[in-house]
N, C-alpha and C positions, 0 to 999 in steps of 0.2 A: 641459229642462222642456217638457212637451207641453201646450199650451193648447187644442188642437183635440180635441173629444170624439170618440171612436170611431176615431181615427187613431193607430196605434201605430208607433213608429220601429223599423226593422229593423236598427238598429246593434247590433253585438255588441262586447263588450269583449274585447280580446286582450291577453295578457301577453307582452311581448317578452323572450325568454330569451337573446338574443345577449349583452347586457352581463353577465348572470350567468355564462354559459359563459366569457366572456373573463376575468372575475375568477377563476374556478376554475382556468383554465389558468395564469394569472399566479401564483397561489398555489402550484400544483404545481411550476412552474419555480423559484420562489423556494426552496421546500423541497428540491428536488433539488440546487440549486447550493449551498445553505448547509449541507447535511448533510456531516459528516465521517465517514469510515470508519476504524475502528481495527483494525489487524491484530493478531491474537492468534496466537502461535506455539504449537505443540504442545510444543516443548521449552522447559522453564522455565530461563531464563538470567537471572542477576542482572547486569544491565548496569551498567557503570561510570557515574559521574555526570560531567556536564560543564556549564559555565556557558553555552556557546553555544546559541543558539536554532536550531531546525530550519530549514533554508533552503528545501528543496523536497521534495515527495514524488515518488518515482520509480515509474513504472508497471512492474509485473511484474519486479522485480529477481531475480537468482539469490541466494538467501539462504544464506550459509555461516555456520553456527552452530558455536561451539566451547564445549563444557561445561567445568565446573571441572576435570575430569580431563584435558583436552586432546584429547578425542575430537571428530572432525569430523562434521558433519551438513550435507548439501546439500539444501535444500528439505525439511527434516525427515526425510531418509533418511540413516541412519548410513553413513559411509564404512568400508570393511572394516578398515583399520588407519590408523595415524598417519604412515606413511612418506610422504615428499614426492612420490615417483613415483606412488604410489597416489592421493594427493590431486590431483595434476596430471591423471592419467588420468580421474578422476571429474569434475573440472571441465571437461575437454575434451569428455567425453561429453555434458555438459549444455549447454555453450555452442556446440558444433559449430564452424562456420566463422565465427561472429559475435563477434569480440573487442570490438565496440562495446556489448555488453550491460553493464548495471550490476551490480556485485557488491556486495551488502550484507553486511558482516562483523558478526555478532552474537557477540561473545566475552563469556563470563562474566567478572565482575570479578576472580574468583579464578583465572582461567586462567593457566597458565605463559606467560611472555612469549615463549618459544621457539615455542609453538604458533601464536601470532598472527603472528609473523615468518615462520614456515614457510608459513602460508596466504597472506600478502601476497606472498611470494617466488614461490609457485606461480602466483598470479594474474598477476604481472609477467612471468613466463616464458611464459605463454600469450598475452601481449599485451593483457591487460585493463587499461585505463587509467582506467576509471570505477569507483572503489572508494569506498564509503561505509562508515563505522564507526558502528554504532548505539550510542547512549548514552541515558540518561534525564536529565532536567533535575534539577539539585540544588535542594533546597528550602531 
């Protein structure tokens, strides 16, 4: 309040934006951390159901898909045939000299059991010890 006539105060009102920027960054970090990413494969596979909950997400696994007819797909690219040697060669080409890579096996629920066993055997012969089998939760 100015009680002196003819005297004006030179005070200016400033809005401090620092707390607002801090809040915006905190919201951004919250949404980045809480967002889940869902992977959609190009190959439509009807996964078998399981009661167990998903334990952890693996970053960049090699995805070996098997369709209902027993055909193999590595990272959505079809393997030439279903022979064990061909499958091993294709897996070896993808993993290179890194047997510590995780192999995610996505087999259709109607896939012949022999195709799944052949894929697991090929992975074992290449020294792949981290193998995950994709399923969907039963309702």
